[in-house]
PDBQT receptor file of N, H, CA, C and O in Angstrom, charges set to zero:
ATOM      1  N   UNK A   1       3.367  23.951  -5.587  1.00  0.00    +0.000 N 
ATOM      2  CA  UNK A   1       3.632  22.737  -5.125  1.00  0.00    +0.000 C 
ATOM      3  C   UNK A   1       3.193  22.775  -3.693  1.00  0.00    +0.000 C 
ATOM      4  O   UNK A   1       3.739  23.321  -2.735  1.00  0.00    +0.000 OA
ATOM      5  N   UNK A   2       2.096  22.082  -3.755  1.00  0.00    +0.000 N 
ATOM      6  H   UNK A   2       1.652  21.639  -4.533  1.00  0.00    +0.000 HD
ATOM      7  CA  UNK A   2       1.595  21.316  -2.363  1.00  0.00    +0.000 C 
ATOM      8  C   UNK A   2       2.478  19.915  -1.883  1.00  0.00    +0.000 C 
ATOM      9  O   UNK A   2       2.444  19.498  -0.726  1.00  0.00    +0.000 OA
ATOM     10  N   UNK A   3       3.017  19.476  -2.631  1.00  0.00    +0.000 N 
ATOM     11  H   UNK A   3       3.045  19.815  -3.571  1.00  0.00    +0.000 HD
ATOM     12  CA  UNK A   3       3.687  18.051  -2.366  1.00  0.00    +0.000 C 
ATOM     13  C   UNK A   3       4.872  18.388  -1.347  1.00  0.00    +0.000 C 
ATOM     14  O   UNK A   3       5.328  17.596  -0.523  1.00  0.00    +0.000 OA
ATOM     15  N   UNK A   4       5.314  19.788  -1.566  1.00  0.00    +0.000 N 
ATOM     16  H   UNK A   4       4.944  20.431  -2.236  1.00  0.00    +0.000 HD
ATOM     17  CA  UNK A   4       6.428  19.938  -0.932  1.00  0.00    +0.000 C 
ATOM     18  C   UNK A   4       6.324  20.974   0.403  1.00  0.00    +0.000 C 
ATOM     19  O   UNK A   4       7.265  21.231   1.155  1.00  0.00    +0.000 OA
ATOM     20  N   UNK A   5       5.099  21.446   0.497  1.00  0.00    +0.000 N 
ATOM     21  H   UNK A   5       4.336  21.238  -0.114  1.00  0.00    +0.000 HD
ATOM     22  CA  UNK A   5       4.433  22.471   1.560  1.00  0.00    +0.000 C 
ATOM     23  C   UNK A   5       4.211  21.267   2.542  1.00  0.00    +0.000 C 
ATOM     24  O   UNK A   5       4.332  21.466   3.751  1.00  0.00    +0.000 OA
ATOM     25  N   UNK A   6       3.881  19.990   2.047  1.00  0.00    +0.000 N 
ATOM     26  H   UNK A   6       3.782  19.829   1.065  1.00  0.00    +0.000 HD
ATOM     27  CA  UNK A   6       3.353  19.271   3.472  1.00  0.00    +0.000 C 
ATOM     28  C   UNK A   6       3.616  17.900   2.954  1.00  0.00    +0.000 C 
ATOM     29  O   UNK A   6       2.623  17.194   2.779  1.00  0.00    +0.000 OA
ATOM     30  N   UNK A   7       4.996  17.319   2.631  1.00  0.00    +0.000 N 
ATOM     31  H   UNK A   7       5.803  17.892   2.773  1.00  0.00    +0.000 HD
ATOM     32  CA  UNK A   7       4.875  16.109   2.589  1.00  0.00    +0.000 C 
ATOM     33  C   UNK A   7       4.723  14.945   3.315  1.00  0.00    +0.000 C 
ATOM     34  O   UNK A   7       4.699  13.803   2.857  1.00  0.00    +0.000 OA
ATOM     35  N   UNK A   8       4.612  15.311   4.559  1.00  0.00    +0.000 N 
ATOM     36  H   UNK A   8       4.631  16.239   4.931  1.00  0.00    +0.000 HD
ATOM     37  CA  UNK A   8       4.291  14.370   5.731  1.00  0.00    +0.000 C 
ATOM     38  C   UNK A   8       2.785  13.972   5.467  1.00  0.00    +0.000 C 
ATOM     39  O   UNK A   8       2.382  12.837   5.722  1.00  0.00    +0.000 OA
ATOM     40  N   UNK A   9       1.795  15.173   4.830  1.00  0.00    +0.000 N 
ATOM     41  H   UNK A   9       2.122  16.095   4.622  1.00  0.00    +0.000 HD
ATOM     42  CA  UNK A   9       0.336  14.608   5.203  1.00  0.00    +0.000 C 
ATOM     43  C   UNK A   9      -0.147  13.803   4.093  1.00  0.00    +0.000 C 
ATOM     44  O   UNK A   9      -1.121  13.083   4.315  1.00  0.00    +0.000 OA
ATOM     45  N   UNK A  10       0.497  13.806   2.662  1.00  0.00    +0.000 N 
ATOM     46  H   UNK A  10       1.288  14.391   2.481  1.00  0.00    +0.000 HD
ATOM     47  CA  UNK A  10       0.127  12.995   1.776  1.00  0.00    +0.000 C 
ATOM     48  C   UNK A  10       0.746  11.410   2.042  1.00  0.00    +0.000 C 
ATOM     49  O   UNK A  10       0.122  10.429   1.637  1.00  0.00    +0.000 OA
ATOM     50  N   UNK A  11       1.981  11.295   2.733  1.00  0.00    +0.000 N 
ATOM     51  H   UNK A  11       2.488  12.091   3.062  1.00  0.00    +0.000 HD
ATOM     52  CA  UNK A  11       2.455  10.313   2.865  1.00  0.00    +0.000 C 
ATOM     53  C   UNK A  11       1.738   9.608   4.174  1.00  0.00    +0.000 C 
ATOM     54  O   UNK A  11       1.808   8.384   4.277  1.00  0.00    +0.000 OA
ATOM     55  N   UNK A  12       1.171  10.250   4.996  1.00  0.00    +0.000 N 
ATOM     56  H   UNK A  12       1.115  11.245   4.912  1.00  0.00    +0.000 HD
ATOM     57  CA  UNK A  12       0.423   9.612   6.364  1.00  0.00    +0.000 C 
ATOM     58  C   UNK A  12      -0.709   9.063   5.697  1.00  0.00    +0.000 C 
ATOM     59  O   UNK A  12      -0.898   7.856   5.845  1.00  0.00    +0.000 OA
ATOM     60  N   UNK A  13      -1.589   9.794   4.909  1.00  0.00    +0.000 N 
ATOM     61  H   UNK A  13      -1.435  10.775   4.788  1.00  0.00    +0.000 HD
ATOM     62  CA  UNK A  13      -2.722   9.152   4.310  1.00  0.00    +0.000 C 
ATOM     63  C   UNK A  13      -2.474   8.197   3.061  1.00  0.00    +0.000 C 
ATOM     64  O   UNK A  13      -3.481   7.789   2.484  1.00  0.00    +0.000 OA
ATOM     65  N   UNK A  14      -1.130   7.774   2.556  1.00  0.00    +0.000 N 
ATOM     66  H   UNK A  14      -0.312   8.105   3.025  1.00  0.00    +0.000 HD
ATOM     67  CA  UNK A  14      -0.940   6.553   1.631  1.00  0.00    +0.000 C 
ATOM     68  C   UNK A  14      -0.497   5.317   2.673  1.00  0.00    +0.000 C 
ATOM     69  O   UNK A  14      -0.766   4.138   2.445  1.00  0.00    +0.000 OA
ATOM     70  N   UNK A  15       0.116   5.716   3.676  1.00  0.00    +0.000 N 
ATOM     71  H   UNK A  15       0.334   6.675   3.861  1.00  0.00    +0.000 HD
ATOM     72  CA  UNK A  15       0.640   4.496   4.759  1.00  0.00    +0.000 C 
ATOM     73  C   UNK A  15      -0.816   3.708   5.391  1.00  0.00    +0.000 C 
ATOM     74  O   UNK A  15      -0.842   2.525   5.731  1.00  0.00    +0.000 OA
ATOM     75  N   UNK A  16      -1.809   4.509   5.446  1.00  0.00    +0.000 N 
ATOM     76  H   UNK A  16      -1.788   5.470   5.170  1.00  0.00    +0.000 HD
ATOM     77  CA  UNK A  16      -3.043   3.807   6.216  1.00  0.00    +0.000 C 
ATOM     78  C   UNK A  16      -3.749   2.810   4.845  1.00  0.00    +0.000 C 
ATOM     79  O   UNK A  16      -4.099   1.632   4.904  1.00  0.00    +0.000 OA
ATOM     80  N   UNK A  17      -3.785   3.461   4.019  1.00  0.00    +0.000 N 
ATOM     81  H   UNK A  17      -3.500   4.419   3.971  1.00  0.00    +0.000 HD
ATOM     82  CA  UNK A  17      -4.063   2.677   2.496  1.00  0.00    +0.000 C 
ATOM     83  C   UNK A  17      -3.298   1.511   2.428  1.00  0.00    +0.000 C 
ATOM     84  O   UNK A  17      -3.755   0.368   2.460  1.00  0.00    +0.000 OA
ATOM     85  N   UNK A  18      -2.057   1.844   2.329  1.00  0.00    +0.000 N 
ATOM     86  H   UNK A  18      -1.686   2.772   2.303  1.00  0.00    +0.000 HD
ATOM     87  CA  UNK A  18      -1.102   0.901   1.291  1.00  0.00    +0.000 C 
ATOM     88  C   UNK A  18      -1.205  -0.435   2.917  1.00  0.00    +0.000 C 
ATOM     89  O   UNK A  18      -0.877  -1.585   2.624  1.00  0.00    +0.000 OA
ATOM     90  N   UNK A  19      -1.585  -0.213   4.261  1.00  0.00    +0.000 N 
ATOM     91  H   UNK A  19      -1.852   0.721   4.500  1.00  0.00    +0.000 HD
ATOM     92  CA  UNK A  19      -1.439  -1.571   5.022  1.00  0.00    +0.000 C 
ATOM     93  C   UNK A  19      -2.862  -2.444   4.791  1.00  0.00    +0.000 C 
ATOM     94  O   UNK A  19      -2.685  -3.662   4.785  1.00  0.00    +0.000 OA
ATOM     95  N   UNK A  20      -3.830  -2.124   4.658  1.00  0.00    +0.000 N 
ATOM     96  H   UNK A  20      -3.973  -1.134   4.663  1.00  0.00    +0.000 HD
ATOM     97  CA  UNK A  20      -5.140  -2.711   4.379  1.00  0.00    +0.000 C 
ATOM     98  C   UNK A  20      -4.980  -3.345   3.153  1.00  0.00    +0.000 C 
ATOM     99  O   UNK A  20      -5.577  -4.409   2.991  1.00  0.00    +0.000 OA
ATOM    100  N   UNK A  21      -4.131  -2.795   2.049  1.00  0.00    +0.000 N 
ATOM    101  H   UNK A  21      -3.646  -1.931   2.181  1.00  0.00    +0.000 HD
ATOM    102  CA  UNK A  21      -4.473  -3.360   0.887  1.00  0.00    +0.000 C 
ATOM    103  C   UNK A  21      -3.300  -4.373   0.797  1.00  0.00    +0.000 C 
ATOM    104  O   UNK A  21      -3.465  -5.321   0.030  1.00  0.00    +0.000 OA
ATOM    105  N   UNK A  22      -2.291  -4.298   1.397  1.00  0.00    +0.000 N 
ATOM    106  H   UNK A  22      -2.157  -3.527   2.020  1.00  0.00    +0.000 HD
ATOM    107  CA  UNK A  22      -1.028  -5.418   1.506  1.00  0.00    +0.000 C 
ATOM    108  C   UNK A  22      -2.022  -6.685   1.902  1.00  0.00    +0.000 C 
ATOM    109  O   UNK A  22      -2.476  -7.361   0.979  1.00  0.00    +0.000 OA
ATOM    110  N   UNK A  23      -2.299  -6.950   3.031  1.00  0.00    +0.000 N 
ATOM    111  H   UNK A  23      -1.930  -6.401   3.781  1.00  0.00    +0.000 HD
ATOM    112  CA  UNK A  23      -2.649  -8.167   3.428  1.00  0.00    +0.000 C 
ATOM    113  C   UNK A  23      -3.868  -8.647   2.401  1.00  0.00    +0.000 C 
ATOM    114  O   UNK A  23      -4.129  -9.849   2.364  1.00  0.00    +0.000 OA
ATOM    115  N   UNK A  24      -4.450  -7.924   1.751  1.00  0.00    +0.000 N 
ATOM    116  H   UNK A  24      -4.238  -6.947   1.781  1.00  0.00    +0.000 HD
ATOM    117  CA  UNK A  24      -5.426  -8.572   0.527  1.00  0.00    +0.000 C 
ATOM    118  C   UNK A  24      -4.447  -9.130  -0.729  1.00  0.00    +0.000 C 
ATOM    119  O   UNK A  24      -4.697 -10.066  -1.488  1.00  0.00    +0.000 OA
ATOM    120  N   UNK A  25      -3.188  -8.212  -0.709  1.00  0.00    +0.000 N 
ATOM    121  H   UNK A  25      -2.985  -7.451  -0.092  1.00  0.00    +0.000 HD
ATOM    122  CA  UNK A  25      -2.630  -8.762  -2.109  1.00  0.00    +0.000 C 
ATOM    123  C   UNK A  25      -1.682 -10.085  -1.393  1.00  0.00    +0.000 C 
ATOM    124  O   UNK A  25      -1.619 -11.002  -2.212  1.00  0.00    +0.000 OA
ATOM    125  N   UNK A  26      -1.124 -10.334  -0.416  1.00  0.00    +0.000 N 
ATOM    126  H   UNK A  26      -1.175  -9.589   0.249  1.00  0.00    +0.000 HD
ATOM    127  CA  UNK A  26      -0.593 -11.247   0.231  1.00  0.00    +0.000 C 
ATOM    128  C   UNK A  26      -1.438 -12.398  -0.092  1.00  0.00    +0.000 C 
ATOM    129  O   UNK A  26      -0.661 -13.307  -0.387  1.00  0.00    +0.000 OA
ATOM    130  N   UNK A  27      -2.502 -12.758  -0.170  1.00  0.00    +0.000 N 
ATOM    131  H   UNK A  27      -3.133 -12.020   0.070  1.00  0.00    +0.000 HD
ATOM    132  CA  UNK A  27      -3.057 -14.002   0.193  1.00  0.00    +0.000 C 
ATOM    133  C   UNK A  27      -3.196 -14.449  -1.897  1.00  0.00    +0.000 C 
ATOM    134  O   UNK A  27      -3.109 -15.546  -2.448  1.00  0.00    +0.000 OA
ATOM    135  N   UNK A  28      -3.380 -13.358  -2.372  1.00  0.00    +0.000 N 
ATOM    136  H   UNK A  28      -3.451 -12.467  -1.925  1.00  0.00    +0.000 HD
ATOM    137  CA  UNK A  28      -3.555 -13.625  -3.766  1.00  0.00    +0.000 C 
ATOM    138  C   UNK A  28      -2.025 -14.011  -4.268  1.00  0.00    +0.000 C 
ATOM    139  O   UNK A  28      -1.838 -15.049  -4.902  1.00  0.00    +0.000 OA
ATOM    140  N   UNK A  29      -1.022 -13.173  -3.965  1.00  0.00    +0.000 N 
ATOM    141  H   UNK A  29      -1.174 -12.330  -3.450  1.00  0.00    +0.000 HD
ATOM    142  CA  UNK A  29       0.187 -13.433  -4.807  1.00  0.00    +0.000 C 
ATOM    143  C   UNK A  29       1.007 -15.109  -4.175  1.00  0.00    +0.000 C 
ATOM    144  O   UNK A  29       1.845 -15.820  -4.729  1.00  0.00    +0.000 OA
ATOM    145  N   UNK A  30       0.271 -15.266  -2.752  1.00  0.00    +0.000 N 
ATOM    146  H   UNK A  30      -0.410 -14.688  -2.301  1.00  0.00    +0.000 HD
ATOM    147  CA  UNK A  30       0.704 -16.751  -2.129  1.00  0.00    +0.000 C 
ATOM    148  C   UNK A  30      -0.234 -17.640  -3.120  1.00  0.00    +0.000 C 
ATOM    149  O   UNK A  30       0.496 -18.460  -3.675  1.00  0.00    +0.000 OA
ATOM    150  N   UNK A  31      -1.327 -17.752  -3.464  1.00  0.00    +0.000 N 
ATOM    151  H   UNK A  31      -1.920 -17.085  -3.012  1.00  0.00    +0.000 HD
ATOM    152  CA  UNK A  31      -2.086 -18.515  -4.451  1.00  0.00    +0.000 C 
ATOM    153  C   UNK A  31      -1.699 -18.290  -5.364  1.00  0.00    +0.000 C 
ATOM    154  O   UNK A  31      -2.014 -19.241  -6.079  1.00  0.00    +0.000 OA
ATOM    155  N   UNK A  32      -1.018 -17.422  -6.069  1.00  0.00    +0.000 N 
ATOM    156  H   UNK A  32      -0.762 -16.650  -5.488  1.00  0.00    +0.000 HD
ATOM    157  CA  UNK A  32      -0.117 -17.537  -7.611  1.00  0.00    +0.000 C 
ATOM    158  C   UNK A  32       1.054 -18.288  -7.579  1.00  0.00    +0.000 C 
ATOM    159  O   UNK A  32       1.356 -18.880  -8.615  1.00  0.00    +0.000 OA
ATOM    160  N   UNK A  33       1.831 -18.396  -6.531  1.00  0.00    +0.000 N 
ATOM    161  H   UNK A  33       1.585 -17.915  -5.689  1.00  0.00    +0.000 HD
ATOM    162  CA  UNK A  33       2.962 -18.796  -6.247  1.00  0.00    +0.000 C 
ATOM    163  C   UNK A  33       2.732 -20.543  -6.243  1.00  0.00    +0.000 C 
ATOM    164  O   UNK A  33       3.270 -21.432  -6.903  1.00  0.00    +0.000 OA
ATOM    165  N   UNK A  34       1.557 -20.564  -5.055  1.00  0.00    +0.000 N 
ATOM    166  H   UNK A  34       1.120 -19.842  -4.519  1.00  0.00    +0.000 HD
ATOM    167  CA  UNK A  34       1.458 -22.300  -5.372  1.00  0.00    +0.000 C 
ATOM    168  C   UNK A  34       0.921 -22.712  -6.204  1.00  0.00    +0.000 C 
ATOM    169  O   UNK A  34       0.953 -23.937  -6.089  1.00  0.00    +0.000 OA
ATOM    170  N   UNK A  35       0.234 -22.335  -7.315  1.00  0.00    +0.000 N 
ATOM    171  H   UNK A  35       0.208 -21.339  -7.408  1.00  0.00    +0.000 HD
ATOM    172  CA  UNK A  35      -0.488 -22.777  -8.602  1.00  0.00    +0.000 C 
ATOM    173  C   UNK A  35       1.122 -22.897  -9.672  1.00  0.00    +0.000 C 
ATOM    174  O   UNK A  35       1.418 -23.760 -10.498  1.00  0.00    +0.000 OA
ATOM    175  N   UNK A  36       1.579 -22.175  -9.410  1.00  0.00    +0.000 N 
ATOM    176  H   UNK A  36       1.338 -21.474  -8.739  1.00  0.00    +0.000 HD
ATOM    177  CA  UNK A  36       2.965 -21.832 -10.555  1.00  0.00    +0.000 C 
ATOM    178  C   UNK A  36       3.618 -23.289 -10.073  1.00  0.00    +0.000 C 
ATOM    179  O   UNK A  36       4.688 -23.673 -10.547  1.00  0.00    +0.000 OA
TER     180      UNK A  36
């Protein structure tokens, strides 16, 4: 169970990847809402 052994490491690795992906998804979601 490496998830419980260091739950902080996987969370920190996911945080930096979620930040750059959010801005790319935001413009796409805004365009979808504007078209609707």
